[in-house]
Each structure stands twice: as C-alpha cells, then as structure tokens.
C-alpha positions in Angstrom: 7.2 95.6 -20.2 10.2 93.3 -20.2 11.0 90.3 -22.4 9.8 87.9 -19.8 6.5 89.7 -19.3 6.0 90.1 -23.1 6.6 86.4 -23.7 4.3 85.3 -20.8 1.6 87.6 -22.1 1.8 86.0 -25.5 1.9 82.4 -24.2 -1.0 82.9 -21.7 -3.3 84.4 -24.4 -2.3 82.0 -27.2 -5.5 80.6 -28.7 -4.9 77.0 -29.5 -7.3 77.2 -32.4 -5.0 79.6 -34.1 -2.0 77.2 -34.1 -1.7 75.6 -37.6 -2.5 71.9 -37.7 0.8 71.2 -39.4 2.7 72.8 -36.5 0.8 70.7 -34.0 1.5 67.6 -36.0 5.2 68.5 -36.2 5.2 69.0 -32.4 3.8 65.5 -32.0 6.5 64.0 -34.2 9.2 65.6 -32.1 7.5 64.2 -29.0 7.5 60.8 -30.6 11.2 61.1 -31.6 12.1 62.1 -28.0 10.2 59.1 -26.6 12.0 56.9 -29.0 15.5 58.1 -28.1 14.7 57.7 -24.4 13.4 54.2 -24.9 16.6 53.3 -26.9 18.6 54.6 -24.0 16.6 52.6 -21.5 16.9 49.3 -23.3 20.6 49.9 -23.8 21.1 51.1 -20.2 22.9 54.1 -21.6 22.3 56.2 -18.5 22.1 53.7 -15.5 22.1 56.5 -13.0 18.9 58.3 -14.3 16.1 56.2 -12.8 17.8 55.4 -9.5 18.4 59.1 -9.0 14.7 59.8 -9.6 13.8 57.0 -7.2 16.1 58.6 -4.5 14.0 61.7 -4.8 10.9 59.9 -3.7 8.1 57.7 -5.1 5.2 60.1 -5.4 2.8 58.7 -7.9 2.8 61.7 -10.2 4.7 61.2 -13.4 6.0 58.5 -15.7 9.7 57.8 -16.4 10.1 56.7 -20.0 11.2 53.0 -20.1 10.3 52.4 -16.4 7.2 50.8 -15.0 7.4 53.0 -12.0 6.1 56.6 -11.5 7.8 59.3 -9.5 7.5 62.9 -8.4 7.3 65.4 -11.2 10.7 66.9 -10.6 12.4 63.5 -10.4 10.7 62.3 -13.5 11.7 65.4 -15.4 15.3 64.9 -14.4 15.3 61.2 -15.4 13.5 61.7 -18.7 15.7 64.6 -19.7 18.8 62.4 -19.1 17.3 59.5 -21.0 16.2 61.5 -24.0 19.7 63.0 -24.4 22.0 60.2 -23.3 22.6 58.8 -26.7 22.9 62.3 -28.3 20.3 61.1 -30.8 17.7 63.7 -29.9 16.7 66.7 -32.0 18.5 70.0 -32.3 17.6 73.6 -32.9 20.6 74.4 -35.1 20.4 78.2 -35.0 20.6 78.2 -31.2 22.6 74.9 -31.0 20.3 73.6 -28.3 18.6 70.2 -27.8 14.9 71.1 -27.7 12.8 68.1 -26.9 15.3 66.7 -24.3 14.5 69.8 -22.3 10.8 70.6 -23.1 9.2 67.2 -23.2 10.4 66.0 -19.8 9.0 69.1 -18.1 5.8 69.0 -20.1 5.1 65.3 -19.6 5.9 65.4 -15.8 3.6 68.4 -15.0 0.9 67.4 -17.5 0.6 64.0 -15.8 0.6 65.5 -12.4 -2.1 68.1 -13.3 -4.3 65.6 -15.3 -3.9 67.8 -18.4 -5.3 67.0 -21.9 -3.2 65.9 -24.8 -3.8 69.3 -26.5 -2.5 71.0 -23.3 0.7 68.8 -23.5 1.2 69.7 -27.2 0.7 73.4 -26.6 3.1 73.4 -23.6 5.9 71.7 -25.6 5.3 74.1 -28.5 5.5 77.2 -26.3 8.5 75.9 -24.6 10.3 75.2 -27.9 9.4 78.8 -29.0 11.1 80.4 -26.0 14.1 78.0 -26.1 14.7 78.6 -29.8 14.4 82.3 -29.6 16.6 83.0 -26.5 19.3 80.5 -27.7 19.5 81.9 -31.3 19.5 85.5 -30.1 23.2 85.0 -29.3 24.5 82.3 -31.7 27.4 80.3 -30.2 27.6 83.0 -27.5 27.0 80.5 -24.6 29.3 77.8 -26.0 32.1 80.4 -26.5 32.0 81.2 -22.8 32.1 77.5 -21.9 28.4 76.9 -21.2 26.1 74.3 -22.7 23.3 76.3 -24.2 20.8 73.5 -23.9 21.0 73.6 -20.1 21.5 77.4 -19.7 18.6 78.3 -21.9 16.5 75.2 -21.3 15.7 76.0 -17.7 13.7 79.0 -18.9 11.7 76.9 -21.4 10.9 74.3 -18.8 9.9 76.8 -16.1 7.5 78.4 -18.7 6.1 75.0 -19.5 5.6 74.0 -15.9 3.9 77.3 -15.1 1.6 77.0 -18.1 0.5 73.5 -17.3 0.1 74.1 -13.5 -2.3 77.0 -14.1 0.0 79.7 -12.7 -0.9 83.3 -13.0 1.1 85.5 -15.4 2.9 87.1 -12.5 3.8 83.7 -11.1 5.1 82.6 -14.5 7.3 85.8 -14.8 8.6 85.1 -11.3 9.4 81.5 -12.3 11.4 82.7 -15.2 13.3 85.1 -12.9 14.0 82.3 -10.4 15.1 80.0 -13.3 18.0 82.3 -14.0 19.6 81.4 -10.7 19.5 77.7 -11.7 20.9 78.1 -15.3 24.0 76.1 -15.6 25.9 73.6 -17.8 29.7 73.4 -18.0 31.3 72.3 -21.3 34.3 70.9 -19.4 33.0 67.4 -20.3 34.8 68.0 -23.6 38.1 67.6 -21.9 37.4 64.3 -20.3 34.5 62.6 -22.2 32.4 62.2 -19.0 28.6 62.0 -18.7 27.8 65.5 -17.4 26.4 66.6 -20.8 23.9 63.8 -20.7 22.6 65.2 -17.4 22.3 68.8 -18.5 18.8 68.6 -20.2 17.4 66.6 -17.2 18.8 69.2 -14.8 17.2 72.0 -16.9 13.9 70.3 -16.9 13.9 69.5 -13.2 15.1 73.0 -12.3 12.3 74.5 -14.4 9.7 72.4 -12.6 11.1 73.6 -9.3 11.3 77.2 -10.4 7.6 77.1 -11.2 6.8 75.5 -7.8 8.8 78.1 -6.0 6.9 80.9 -7.8 3.5 79.3 -7.1 4.4 79.2 -3.4 5.5 82.9 -3.2 9.0 82.9 -4.5 9.9 85.9 -6.6 12.4 86.5 -9.4 13.5 89.5 -11.5 11.5 90.2 -14.6 14.6 91.7 -16.2 16.1 88.2 -16.3 17.0 88.4 -20.0 18.0 92.1 -20.6 19.2 93.1 -17.2 22.8 94.1 -16.3 23.2 90.8 -14.6 20.8 88.9 -16.7 21.2 85.9 -18.9 23.2 87.4 -21.8 25.5 89.6 -19.7 26.5 86.6 -17.5 26.5 83.7 -19.9 27.1 84.9 -23.5 30.3 85.9 -25.1 28.5 87.9 -27.9 25.8 90.6 -27.7 22.2 89.3 -28.0 19.5 90.4 -30.4 17.1 91.2 -27.6 14.4 92.6 -29.8 14.2 89.5 -31.9 13.2 87.3 -28.9 9.6 88.6 -28.9 9.4 89.9 -32.5 6.6 88.3 -34.6 5.5 85.8 -32.0 2.9 83.6 -33.5 3.8 84.6 -37.1 6.4 81.8 -37.4 7.3 78.8 -35.2 10.6 77.7 -33.9 9.5 74.1 -34.0 9.7 74.3 -37.8 13.4 74.9 -37.5 14.2 72.0 -35.2 15.9 69.1 -36.9 15.5 65.4 -36.2 18.8 63.7 -36.0 19.7 60.9 -38.4 22.9 60.3 -36.5 23.5 59.8 -32.7 26.3 62.4 -32.6 27.0 66.1 -32.2 24.9 68.0 -34.7 27.9 70.1 -35.7 29.2 67.1 -37.6 26.0 66.1 -39.4 26.6 67.9 -42.7 30.0 66.4 -43.0 28.7 62.9 -42.1 26.1 63.3 -44.9 29.0 64.0 -47.3 31.1 61.1 -46.0 28.1 58.7 -46.5 27.9 59.8 -50.2 31.7 59.3 -50.6 31.6 55.9 -49.1 29.1 54.9 -51.8 31.5 56.2 -54.5 35.0 55.2 -53.3 36.9 52.1 -52.0 37.9 53.0 -48.5 41.1 50.9 -49.0 42.3 53.5 -51.6 42.0 56.5 -49.2 45.4 58.2 -48.5 44.1 61.2 -46.5 40.9 63.1 -45.7 40.4 66.9 -45.3 37.2 68.0 -43.5 36.1 71.6 -43.7 34.8 72.7 -40.3 33.4 76.1 -39.3 35.8 77.9 -36.8 33.1 78.0 -34.1 32.8 74.2 -34.2 36.5 73.4 -34.0 36.8 73.6 -30.2 33.8 71.3 -29.8 34.3 68.6 -32.5 37.9 68.8 -33.7 40.2 69.8 -30.8 42.3 68.7 -29.0 43.3 66.5 -31.9 44.8 63.6 -29.8 41.6 62.9 -28.1 39.5 63.4 -31.2 41.6 61.0 -33.3 41.5 58.3 -30.6 38.5 59.0 -28.3 38.7 57.8 -24.7 35.0 57.1 -24.4 32.0 56.4 -26.5 30.6 59.9 -25.6 33.8 61.5 -26.6 33.6 59.8 -30.0 30.3 61.5 -30.6 32.1 64.8 -30.5 35.0 63.8 -32.8 34.6 64.8 -36.4 37.8 62.9 -37.2 36.7 59.6 -35.7 33.1 59.9 -36.9 33.9 60.8 -40.5 36.4 57.9 -40.6 33.8 55.5 -39.3 31.3 56.7 -41.9 33.8 56.4 -44.7 34.6 52.8 -43.7 31.1 51.6 -42.7 28.8 53.7 -44.8 26.5 54.3 -41.8 26.5 55.8 -38.3 24.0 54.4 -35.7 23.7 53.8 -32.0 25.9 50.7 -32.3 28.7 52.7 -34.0 29.4 54.4 -30.7 29.4 51.4 -28.4 32.2 51.5 -25.9 33.6 48.3 -27.1 33.9 49.6 -30.7 35.5 53.1 -30.4 39.0 51.6 -30.3 38.5 49.8 -33.6 42.0 49.9 -35.1 40.8 50.6 -38.7 38.7 53.6 -37.6 41.4 55.0 -35.4 44.1 54.6 -38.1 42.0 56.4 -40.7 41.0 59.0 -38.1 44.7 59.8 -37.7 44.8 60.7 -41.4 41.9 63.2 -41.2 43.0 66.8 -41.3 40.8 69.8 -40.3 40.4 72.8 -42.5 38.7 75.8 -40.9 36.1 77.1 -43.3 34.2 80.2 -42.4 30.6 80.5 -43.7 27.4 82.4 -43.2 24.8 81.5 -40.6 24.9 79.0 -37.7 27.7 76.5 -37.8 25.3 73.6 -37.6 23.7 74.7 -40.8 26.8 75.4 -42.8 27.6 73.0 -45.7 29.5 69.8 -45.5 32.9 69.9 -47.1 35.1 66.7 -47.4 38.1 66.1 -49.7 39.5 62.7 -50.2 43.1 62.1 -51.3 43.4 58.7 -53.0 46.6 56.6 -53.1 47.0 57.3 -56.8 47.1 61.1 -56.3 43.5 61.7 -57.3 41.6 64.3 -55.2 37.8 63.9 -54.7 36.0 66.8 -53.1 32.3 66.9 -52.3 30.7 70.0 -51.0 27.1 71.1 -51.1 25.0 73.9 -49.6 22.5 71.2 -48.7 24.0 67.8 -49.0 20.8 66.2 -47.9 20.1 64.5 -44.6 17.7 61.7 -44.1 14.9 64.2 -43.6 15.2 65.5 -47.1 15.2 62.0 -48.6 12.0 61.0 -46.7 9.1 63.0 -45.3 9.7 64.0 -41.7 6.8 61.8 -40.7 8.3 58.7 -42.4 11.7 59.4 -41.0 10.5 59.8 -37.5 8.3 56.7 -37.6 11.2 54.6 -39.0 13.7 56.0 -36.5 11.2 55.5 -33.6 10.5 51.8 -34.5 14.3 51.1 -34.8 14.9 52.9 -31.4 12.1 51.2 -29.5 12.6 47.6 -30.8 9.5 46.5 -28.9 6.7 44.2 -30.3 4.8 45.8 -33.1 1.5 46.1 -31.2 3.1 48.0 -28.3 5.0 50.3 -30.7 1.9 51.0 -32.8 -0.1 51.9 -29.7 2.5 54.4 -28.6 2.6 56.0 -32.1 -1.2 56.2 -32.1 -1.3 57.8 -28.6 1.2 60.5 -29.5 -0.2 61.3 -32.9 -3.7 61.5 -31.4 -2.8 63.9 -28.6 -4.8 66.8 -30.1 -8.0 64.8 -29.6 -7.1 63.2 -26.2 -9.0 64.6 -23.2 -6.4 63.1 -20.9 -3.1 61.3 -21.0 -4.3 57.8 -20.0 -3.7 56.2 -23.5 -0.2 57.7 -23.6 0.6 56.5 -20.1 -0.7 53.0 -20.9 1.3 52.7 -24.1 4.5 53.9 -22.3 3.9 51.3 -19.6 3.4 48.5 -22.2 6.7 49.2 -23.8 8.4 49.7 -20.5 7.2 46.2 -19.4 8.9 44.8 -22.4 12.2 46.7 -22.1 12.7 47.6 -18.4 16.1 46.0 -17.8 17.4 47.6 -14.6 15.3 47.1 -11.5 14.9 50.3 -9.4 16.2 49.7 -5.8 13.5 50.1 -3.2 13.3 53.5 -1.7 14.2 52.1 1.7 17.7 51.5 0.5 18.0 55.3 0.0 16.5 56.1 3.4 18.9 53.8 5.4 
C-alpha cells in the first residue's frame, strides 16, 4: 500500500454517521466564511479577470460562480471561485501547513457537487475529506515548499481538489488513486509574486481547484498516474520540499482527529504569518498615543522573514495593495495608527498614505526563533516612545478575534460584513449553508447564492461569442 492508496481507502469507506456533529458544523462555518470572502471580492471587483476567464472556457450549465448570476462548466467555476475566495487574502489558513484550505477545497467541491446533483451532506463530507488531505500533506513538511519557492496552497491543493472531485463524481478507488497521481503533474505555484506584488498568488487556489477537477476527469476516462506520488523518488516531497517529510504522519490516526479543527478563520485580510503581531499591535494601539512612538521592533520567526519582512524597501513602502498584505512593517504601522485592519485598509488608493509609510520606515525586524509552525508562534512587538520608555507586549496566545468570540459568532459577523447584501438574502444563505447536513440537494444553496449575486453582480460577463471571434 502507498500513501495515496491508504488515504483513498480511508476516504471511500468513511461512514458519515461517525463524523462528530461539531466537526460537520465547523466545516459548514468554513464554507460560509469562504462564500463570504468570495462575495466581498465580487462586490469590490478584486479579481476582475476571474469570471471572464471562466466564461472563456464555455457556458455549460453545471456550476455556480460565487457572486455571478451565470453558471459555467465545473472546471471553469472551480477556477473562478478559487480566485475569488482567495483574492482578498481574507480566507482561512491551516497554520501548521501554511496553506489556504477553503479557497482550494470549496471551489472543487461546490463545482462537482452541483454538476453531480449531490446532497448537502455529500458536499460537507467532500470538503472535510479534502481539508484532511490538504492539512496532512502540507504540515508533513513545514515550510518546506515555501523554502524552495513554491506556494504550498497550490502545490498541495491540487491533491485535495482531485480527491474531492473523485469522491463526488463516484469514481472507483483505483480511479481516485490515478487522479492523485495525475494531479502531481499539475502541482505548481511560484512565490515570485513576492518580488513584484502581482496577482499570481490570487490565482493559485483557483488553479489548484480546476486542476484537481481535471485530474479526476482524466482518471475517469482512463488516464493513469503513479500511486507513489507522495513517497516516490520523484514524488511530491523530493521535487517540491526543501525539508524531509514525515511520511508516516500523513495517514496516521485518520479519523481520530480532524485537520478542520486546526484551520483558523482570518480576522485580518493579510498574510497569516503577521496575524499574531497584528493582534499585539491592536492591543498597543489601545494603550498608547501613536504620536508618541519613536520606533517599533517586531519579532518575526526566521522562516517568515523572506515572505513578510524582506526586501525591506518594498515592505516599508509597498508598490501594490497585495504587496502591502505581505508587509509586516506596513501592516503593523497601519494597525498602530488606525487600531484596525480590514478590507478597506488595503485599498490601492490607501497604501501610499504618508503617515503609515513614515511609521513603517521606523519598524525594525528582530528574528525570533520559536517552536512550532511560524504562523502559530507568539506575537512580539516593542514600542520605543519619544521619552525613552520601552513598551513590550508578547504573549504565547495574544488572542485573535476567534478567542474573543465563539467561532460561530465570529464567522457570522464576518460573513455579514463581507456580503453587505440585504438582510433577507444574507439570512437565506446562512440558513442554506448551516442546513447542509439535512439538505437532499443543493437547490436552496444555489438559490441563495443567486439572490445575493443579483444584488451585487457588478461586472457583466461578456457574451461567449466575443471569445469565439
């Protein structure tokens, strides 16, 4: 047996009745959060290329695109939805593997579940199983993919989405294993966007979702792939990871614990590696007068520095809104001055704010090594005041919004703020998602998505004939 075969065997024999209710409820909340981030991106036109690209792939009436009133082929819908969920960098993160989970798993699951007329429970199970594979293969080599210049969400996400698509389309176990093997040849995701602040990172989850749907289709129609895709000499970790992987841990204890329980909902629309320090900066804003700040020292794990702290000249004065989301200097300065970070904080017309850039230039980076994944290491911020006073705040768990509120309350509040649609349409969508376990089909979910889309669809999709000419 190989890792791929072991995992497929577990997923295909998983008895839904054995999944704890709390785990299914949490999965639904992550789905709701993903839909909310996509709808926010849609109404803000944050990824204007997403829906037209799906349209250019054809108008098969198979699957919904979040925020659009039109339906497309499953692969195109998965691509667009992955882009939309991730485009504001407000979607959830599995911190141990440093991957964006729902941005990869939900698009593939929604696309294929609609195409196959699956039940709400089928959709939940598919997302849960996909998150399980994604969390395990990414955290088996912590920071190994990023250290080699690959975006782990995309590289690892294609396997999760291929597993989801195979499960929902009724593939045999052998077909599912082949789909995982095929997916390896579509794993990708360059981190070079960090050098220029362009939009390729926004595209990565959509690519992974679409490629997984295509990998499953190829396997169903006779394509084959290596079952040694994870542990092989030319498998995932030998090719993409800079550190050895804990291969045994990928399938150890399946069903005893759930990766979905470790996925964190984001309170800030920025790189998760900065969140603990943003929590600290928010607390310092409440205690200090920003006008009295002389300098700031931010403790950053060494693994995070190449992503959120270097090169210093582009981090101090980001060239784009997306680049600002990966600048701990700029983001901490914005939090200290404003006391909050939200989607408006990173608007392209605000990142050159003189007061933030000036304070950002006085933020120093202190490498602080710690135990465990970098995204889970404590926040550490020291403020030097003009009178010579030093104020340092550090905590092993400084407290994110999720600790202050229940996860349910946090997600609902975040969802309502992101959607911004009339209360009736928003409530219907919340009810449809939280009622998935009892839904025999996805008609209520589709109708609720359409109602919100009719309110917020801002960019008309060009007729397909324009792409055919």
